[in-house]
N, C-alpha and C positions, 0 to 999 in steps of 0.2 A: 546235663543235670549236675549241680555242684556236688563235690565230694562230701559225704557226711562224716565228720570227725567223730561224732558220737558212736557211729558204727564200729570204728576202730577200737574204742574203749569197750564197747559192749562185747566184742569178740574176745576180749581178754578175760572176761568174767563168766561167760556162758557160751554154750554151743547152740547155734541157731541157723536159720535158713535166710539167705539174702533174698528179699522179695522183689528186687528190681526187675528181673527178667520175667518172673511169674505174673506179677500184677502191676508193675510199673511204679512202685513206690520204693524209695531208697531207704528201706528200713530192714531190720533183722527180726524175723519171726521166731519165737521161742516156744518150746513146749511148756506146759504148766510148771513142771519141776524146774526147768531152766529159768523161766521168768521169775520165779520166786528167788532164785540165786541172784538174778540181776537186781531185784528190789533190795535184797540184803546188801549187795555191793554198793548200790546207790546210797543207802543209808550210811554205811561206813565211810564212803568217799565224799559225803556232803553234796551229792547231786540230787536236786529236786526232780520229781517226776511230774510233768505237766498233765499226763494222762496216757491212754493207750487204746489200742484197737484189738479186736479179736477176729481172726481169720480162720477159715475152715478148709481142710483139704478133702475133696470129694473122693469117691472110690476110683476115679480115673486119674487122680493125682493133681487135678486142677485146684488152684487155691482161689477162694472167693471170700469176700467180706462176709462176716457173720452178721454185721449190722450193729453189733454190740460194742460199746466203748465206755470209757470213764475219763473224767477230767477233774483237775484240782486247781482252783484259783487261789492265789495267795491273798491273804487278808492284809489290809493296809497296816494293821497294828502288829503284824507277825514278823519276827526276825527271820533272817535267812535260815538259821538253824532250826527254828520252829517249823518253818515251811518244809524243809527237807524231811524232818521226822514225821510231820503230818501227812505229807504227800506219799511217803513210803508206807505208812500205816494204812492209809485209805487204799492204796494200790494193792497191798498184800491182802487186805480184807476182801476187796472186790474179787481178786483172782481166787482166793481160797474158798469163797462161797459158791463158786461154779462147780458143777459136777465133774468128777474125775473120769467119767465115761469117755471112751474114745480118746484116751491119752495118745498124743501123737497126731491126731487128726485135727486138733485145734492148735493154732499158733497165736501167740500174744506179742504185740509190739508195744514198746514204751517210747514216749517222747520226753526227752530230758530238757531241762531248762538250760 
């Protein structure tokens, strides 16, 4: 599997769990609090968020897909900066609307442009 350079950057802005061994995806899973830090860092760094997935850790520690996700397509008329701001705003709104219950049992991944 190719090395994911986004993971290197993501690890510099927030603390997360590498999901490669647990579920076979080369992504970093973040708690709700940490993914909100990631979204803010993306906005300040000019990195658009294409979308994300939600994972759940069961009582045995096994990580499984929650089946929930979000995505943001860029509009043809949109500048790169506008897309960054909009993708971060949509990502933040999506994550913030989710319940805070079970903090730590849910992991959020983001896919960067």
